[in-house]
C-alpha positions in Angstrom: 12.8 -5.3 20.4 13.0 -3.2 23.6 10.7 -1.4 25.3 6.7 -1.4 24.0 5.6 -0.8 21.3 2.4 1.0 21.0 1.5 1.8 17.4 1.3 -0.3 13.8 1.2 1.2 10.9 0.4 -1.4 7.6 0.8 -0.3 4.3 -2.5 -2.0 2.7 -1.5 -4.0 -1.2 1.6 -5.8 -0.6 1.6 -5.9 3.1 -1.7 -7.1 4.0 -2.7 -8.1 0.9 -1.3 -10.2 -1.3 -0.3 -7.9 -4.5 0.1 -10.5 -7.5 -2.9 -12.0 -6.9 -5.3 -9.5 -5.4 -3.7 -6.3 -7.9 -1.5 -7.3 -10.7 -4.2 -8.7 -13.1 -5.6 -5.6 -12.4 -2.7 -2.6 -12.8 -1.4 -4.6 -15.9 -4.3 -4.8 -18.0 -5.0 -0.7 -16.9 -3.4 0.8 -19.9 -5.3 -1.4 -22.2 -8.9 -0.6 -20.7 -8.5 3.1 -20.4 -7.0 3.7 -24.2 -10.2 1.0 -24.7 -12.1 2.6 -23.2 -11.4 6.3 -24.3 -10.5 5.3 -27.9 -7.3 6.8 -27.5 -4.6 6.0 -30.5 -2.2 5.3 -27.7 0.2 2.1 -27.4 -0.8 0.7 -24.1 1.5 -1.6 -23.9 4.3 1.8 -23.5 2.5 3.4 -21.2 2.3 -0.3 -19.0 5.9 -0.4 -19.2 6.1 3.6 -18.8 4.6 3.1 -15.3 7.0 0.1 -13.7 4.6 -2.8 -15.6 5.7 -5.4 -18.0 2.5 -6.4 -20.1 5.4 -10.0 -21.2 6.9 -10.9 -18.0 3.5 -10.3 -16.3 5.1 -8.8 -13.4 5.6 -4.8 -12.2 9.3 -3.6 -10.7 9.5 -2.1 -7.1 9.8 1.2 -6.1 8.0 2.6 -9.5 4.6 4.2 -10.6 2.6 0.5 -10.6 4.1 -1.1 -7.4 4.0 1.8 -4.5 2.5 5.5 -6.4 -0.9 6.9 -6.0 -3.6 6.6 -9.6 -3.1 11.0 -9.9 0.4 10.0 -9.7 0.0 7.0 -12.6 -2.7 9.5 -14.5 -0.2 11.8 -14.9 2.3 10.0 -16.3 -0.3 8.9 -19.1 -1.9 12.1 -19.5 1.5 13.3 -20.5 2.2 10.4 -22.6 -1.3 10.5 -24.8 -2.8 14.4 -24.4 -6.0 13.3 -26.0 -6.9 11.1 -23.0 -9.5 12.7 -20.2 -7.9 15.4 -17.7 -5.6 13.4 -15.5 -8.3 13.8 -12.7 -10.8 12.3 -14.7 -8.0 9.9 -15.7 -7.1 9.2 -12.4 -11.0 8.8 -10.6 -11.3 5.7 -13.2 -7.9 3.7 -12.5 -9.7 3.9 -8.5 -12.4 2.5 -10.1 -11.1 0.3 -12.6 -8.3 -1.4 -9.8 -10.8 -1.4 -6.9 -13.5 -3.4 -9.2 -10.1 -5.7 -9.5 -8.9 -6.0 -6.0 -12.9 -6.4 -5.2 -12.9 -9.1 -6.9 -9.9 -10.7 -6.6 -9.2 -10.1 -2.3 -6.7 -12.4 -0.8 -5.0 -11.5 2.8 -1.3 -12.1 3.4 -2.6 -14.4 6.1 -6.1 -14.4 8.8 -5.8 -10.9 9.6 -8.7 -10.6 12.2 -6.1 -13.0 14.6 -3.2 -10.3 13.6 -5.4 -7.8 14.7 -6.7 -9.5 17.5 -3.3 -10.6 19.1 -2.0 -6.8 18.6 -5.7 -5.4 20.3 -5.3 -7.4 22.6 -2.3 -6.3 23.6 -3.0 -2.8 23.6 -1.5 -1.9 20.2 -3.2 0.6 18.2 -3.5 -0.5 14.9 -3.4 1.8 11.5 -3.8 1.1 8.3 -1.7 4.2 5.2 -2.0 3.2 1.6 -1.2 5.0 -1.4 -4.7 3.6 -3.1 -7.9 5.3 -2.5 -8.7 5.3 1.3 -12.1 4.2 -0.2 -9.8 1.0 -1.3 -9.1 0.4 2.7 -12.5 1.1 3.3 -13.0 -1.3 1.5 -11.1 -4.2 2.9 -11.6 -3.9 6.1 -15.4 -4.2 5.3 -14.9 -7.1 3.4 -13.0 -8.6 6.4 -14.8 -7.8 9.2 -12.2 -5.3 10.5 -13.3 -2.1 11.1 -13.8 -3.0 15.3 -10.0 -3.4 15.3 -8.2 -0.4 13.2 -7.9 2.9 14.4 -7.5 5.2 11.5 -7.3 4.4 8.1 -6.1 7.2 5.5 -5.1 6.5 1.9 -3.8 8.8 -1.2 -6.9 11.2 -1.3 -7.5 11.5 2.6 -6.1 15.4 2.9 -1.9 14.2 3.8 0.4 13.8 1.1 1.0 10.4 0.1 3.8 8.3 1.0 7.0 8.7 0.8 6.1 11.8 2.3 5.7 10.9 6.5 1.7 13.0 6.6 0.1 10.6 7.0 2.2 8.5 9.3 1.8 11.4 11.5 -1.9 12.8 11.3 -2.2 8.9 13.2 0.1 10.0 16.2 -2.4 13.5 16.4 -5.4 11.0 16.6 -4.2 8.6 19.0 -1.1 11.0 20.9 1.9 7.8 20.4 5.0 9.0 19.8 6.7 8.6 16.1 9.6 6.1 18.7 6.3 4.0 19.6 5.2 3.0 16.2 6.3 0.8 13.5 5.7 1.3 10.0 5.3 -1.9 8.3 5.6 -2.1 4.2 6.6 -4.3 1.4 8.4 -1.0 -0.5 10.4 2.0 -0.4 8.1 4.5 -0.1 6.6 2.4 2.9 9.8 2.6 4.8 10.9 5.9 3.8 8.0 7.2 5.5 8.8 5.5 8.4 11.6 7.2 8.8 11.0 10.4 7.6 8.0 10.0 10.7 10.6 9.0 13.1 9.2 5.3 13.7 10.9 3.4 16.2 11.5 0.4 13.7 10.5 0.4 10.0 9.2 -3.2 8.9 9.6 -4.6 5.6 7.6 -7.9 3.8 8.4 -10.4 0.9 4.6 -10.7 -0.1 4.2 -6.9 -1.9 6.8 -6.4 -5.5 10.2 -5.7 -3.6 12.6 -8.7 -3.4 14.2 -9.7 -0.1 17.5 -7.9 -1.0 16.0 -4.9 -1.9 14.6 -4.2 1.4 17.1 -5.9 3.0 18.8 -2.5 2.3 16.2 -0.4 3.2 13.8 -2.1 5.5 15.2 -1.9 9.4 14.3 -6.2 10.0 12.3 -8.1 7.2 9.6 -10.7 7.5 7.8 -13.6 5.0 4.6 -11.2 5.7 2.4 -9.5 8.0 1.5 -12.2 10.4 4.8 -12.4 12.0 4.6 -8.8 13.7 3.2 -10.5 17.4 6.2 -13.1 16.7 8.6 -10.2 16.3 7.1 -7.6 19.0 5.9 -10.3 21.7 8.7 -12.6 22.0 10.3 -13.2 24.8 6.9 -12.3 26.5 
């Protein structure tokens, strides 16, 4: 990879955090819990399938709302299918709380994130986490794993920037740090991450295989595909 990279932007779920171990149980049980909580006469499994989940196969399809969307987008879909659910804002807040509780109890990093981030910072590389989860979820992860001193920027869908695939969160990081987009790379596990990186003008989009998107799809979406985020230093520093 020619020239120095000065900033690395990471998606969170499926990229830094193992999606299947951390999120999948909560993602697939959310609709059933929501319907039970609010005593709603709706087919919970139909809600799950409409958002991209398969309760029978215990899987989430890549590119769907449950794979890369925000709680607000899921809430809007489900409230449209079950109008007797609370207002989408209330439903989204409930989903955020439900999912973050599950994630906190099952938090599984894809690699030693402190070692990864320390390796990057040793080369004076700035680090950002840009996620379609709530900002609180990213900050909870950073605090739980003791990474606060290594992360320069955190943004979620509720941080005042349009969620991915829009480039807004990436552009906010560039504005905060003064870096040029061409000096950064975007690392993620799905289509929204790759589209956001390209829309922002990042030098390279890097796909990782720890999320819901299989290799054959990532090979088309990303400039480079690696097994997991822990290989980023090898990618950036090979030959140095």
